[in-house]
C-alpha positions as CSV (number, residue, x, y, z in Angstrom):
1,M,15.2,-19.0,48.9
2,Q,13.2,-19.7,51.8
3,A,10.5,-17.8,50.2
4,L,10.5,-19.9,47.2
5,V,10.4,-23.2,49.1
6,Q,7.3,-22.0,50.8
7,L,5.6,-20.9,47.7
8,R,6.2,-24.3,46.2
9,Q,4.7,-25.9,49.3
10,Q,1.7,-23.4,49.0
11,L,1.0,-24.1,45.5
12,S,1.5,-27.8,46.0
13,A,-0.8,-28.0,48.6
14,R,-3.6,-26.1,46.7
15,A,-2.9,-28.3,43.7
16,T,-3.5,-31.6,45.8
17,S,-6.8,-30.3,47.4
18,S,-8.1,-29.2,43.9
19,P,-11.0,-31.1,42.8
20,L,-9.5,-31.6,39.3
21,W,-6.4,-33.2,40.9
22,Q,-8.6,-35.5,43.0
23,R,-10.5,-36.4,39.8
24,W,-7.2,-37.1,38.0
25,Q,-5.8,-39.5,41.2
26,Q,-9.4,-41.3,41.0
27,M,-8.9,-42.2,37.0
28,A,-7.4,-45.6,36.0
29,P,-3.8,-45.5,34.7
30,R,-5.0,-46.2,31.3
31,E,-7.6,-43.1,31.2
32,R,-4.8,-40.8,32.5
33,M,-2.4,-42.0,29.8
34,A,-5.2,-41.5,27.1
35,L,-5.7,-37.8,28.5
36,G,-1.9,-37.2,28.6
37,L,-1.7,-38.1,25.1
38,L,-4.6,-36.2,23.9
39,G,-3.1,-33.1,26.0
40,A,0.2,-33.5,24.2
41,F,-1.5,-33.8,21.0
42,L,-3.7,-30.5,21.7
43,I,-0.3,-28.6,22.5
44,G,1.1,-29.9,19.5
45,V,-1.7,-28.7,17.3
46,V,-1.6,-25.3,19.1
47,L,2.1,-24.8,18.7
48,Y,1.8,-25.8,15.1
49,L,-1.1,-23.4,14.4
50,S,0.4,-20.4,16.4
51,I,4.2,-20.6,15.6
52,W,4.9,-23.0,12.7
53,Q,2.3,-22.3,10.3
54,P,2.5,-18.4,10.5
55,A,6.5,-18.8,10.2
56,A,6.0,-20.9,7.2
57,R,3.5,-18.6,5.6
58,E,5.8,-15.6,6.4
59,L,8.7,-17.5,4.7
60,K,6.6,-18.2,1.6
61,D,5.8,-14.5,1.4
62,A,9.3,-13.3,1.9
63,R,10.4,-15.7,-0.8
64,N,7.8,-14.4,-3.1
65,Y,8.7,-11.0,-2.5
66,Y,12.4,-11.7,-3.2
67,Q,11.5,-13.4,-6.4
68,Q,9.6,-10.3,-7.4
69,Q,12.2,-8.1,-6.7
70,R,14.8,-10.2,-8.4
71,E,12.4,-10.2,-11.4
72,L,12.2,-6.2,-11.3
73,N,15.9,-5.9,-11.0
74,A,16.6,-7.9,-14.0
75,Y,14.0,-6.1,-16.1
76,L,15.6,-2.8,-14.8
77,Q,19.1,-4.1,-15.7
78,S,17.7,-5.3,-19.1
79,N,16.3,-1.8,-20.0
80,A,19.0,0.5,-18.4
81,E,20.3,1.4,-21.6
82,A,16.8,2.2,-23.0
83,A,16.3,4.5,-20.1
84,R,19.5,6.2,-20.3
85,Q,18.8,6.9,-24.3
86,V,15.3,8.5,-23.4
87,S,16.6,10.6,-20.6
88,A,19.4,11.7,-23.1
89,K,16.9,13.1,-25.5
90,P,16.3,16.8,-25.1
91,Q,13.1,17.5,-23.2
92,V,10.3,20.1,-24.6
93,S,10.9,23.2,-23.0
94,L,8.2,25.5,-22.6
95,E,8.4,29.2,-21.1
96,A,6.0,30.4,-18.6
97,E,4.9,33.1,-21.0
98,Q,3.5,30.6,-23.5
99,L,1.8,28.6,-21.0
100,Q,-1.5,30.5,-20.7
101,G,-1.8,30.5,-24.6
102,L,-0.8,26.6,-24.8
103,V,-3.6,25.8,-22.0
104,T,-6.2,27.9,-23.8
105,R,-5.5,26.4,-27.5
106,T,-5.3,22.6,-26.1
107,A,-8.3,23.0,-23.8
108,Q,-10.6,24.0,-26.9
109,Q,-9.0,21.5,-29.0
110,H,-10.4,18.8,-26.5
111,G,-13.6,20.6,-26.1
112,L,-13.1,21.9,-22.6
113,V,-14.0,25.2,-21.4
114,V,-11.5,27.1,-19.0
115,E,-13.8,28.9,-16.6
116,R,-11.0,31.3,-15.0
117,F,-7.2,31.6,-15.1
118,D,-5.1,33.1,-12.5
119,S,-1.3,33.4,-12.3
120,D,0.7,33.6,-9.1
121,S,4.2,32.2,-7.8
122,E,3.2,28.8,-7.9
123,G,2.3,28.7,-11.6
124,L,-1.0,29.1,-13.5
125,L,-4.3,28.3,-11.8
126,V,-6.8,26.8,-14.3
127,S,-10.5,26.2,-13.1
128,L,-12.8,24.1,-15.5
129,A,-16.4,23.6,-14.9
130,E,-18.4,20.2,-15.9
131,A,-15.4,19.0,-17.9
132,P,-15.9,15.6,-19.4
133,F,-13.4,13.2,-17.4
134,A,-12.1,11.4,-20.4
135,A,-11.3,14.5,-22.3
136,M,-9.6,15.9,-19.7
137,L,-7.4,12.8,-18.9
138,R,-6.4,13.2,-22.8
139,W,-5.9,17.0,-22.4
140,F,-3.5,16.3,-19.3
141,G,-1.3,13.7,-21.3
142,E,-1.2,16.3,-24.4
143,L,0.0,19.0,-21.8
144,Q,2.6,16.8,-20.3
145,A,3.9,16.1,-23.5
146,Q,4.3,19.5,-24.5
147,G,6.3,20.4,-21.2
148,V,3.5,21.4,-18.8
149,R,3.8,19.9,-15.4
150,L,0.6,19.3,-13.2
151,A,1.6,20.7,-9.7
152,E,-1.7,20.3,-8.1
153,V,-5.0,18.8,-9.4
154,S,-8.2,18.9,-7.3
155,L,-11.2,17.0,-8.9
156,D,-15.0,17.3,-7.8
157,R,-17.8,15.1,-9.3
158,A,-20.1,17.5,-11.1
159,S,-22.4,14.8,-12.7
160,T,-22.2,11.6,-14.5
161,G,-18.7,11.6,-16.4
162,K,-18.1,15.2,-15.7
163,V,-16.0,16.7,-13.0
164,N,-15.2,20.2,-11.9
165,A,-11.4,20.7,-11.8
166,R,-8.8,22.9,-10.2
167,L,-5.4,22.8,-11.6
168,T,-1.9,24.3,-11.0
169,L,0.1,24.1,-14.0
170,K,3.6,24.7,-14.2
171,A,5.9,25.5,-17.3
172,G,9.1,23.2,-17.8
173,G,8.1,19.8,-17.3
């Protein structure tokens, strides 16, 4: 407790000997009041900008997110029955032995040239060289519709609108 009193006395002595305190004491009471009000105003502005405004912005963002989630929930609830009906439909089944023939046939239909096939435990590895990107996307859609799952896709830009592709495809989408 004694140390606290000594510390307070030291701080008080330093403050009264500072040039800023002496300047404050030399000011007229009217100037002191004006500076005090200006200081209070600036503290209010700083508190508003550093605490209130970010909190209000976060509250607004949270309300927007909540509203989006409510709309999403309402959409999901309204379409739940349609989703159940789609999932109840029998899925296209494709045997692993049919995969290479399907890939070859559909690639030719889309104007794609299969450079190489490899089979491994992961599935069917397919390499395409300089394939038109748009045609390849359509081909992916057709493969998925026929029960092929794209397990891994690696694309490298070859030239304008064309890519080199390495794919791992699996039967039974």
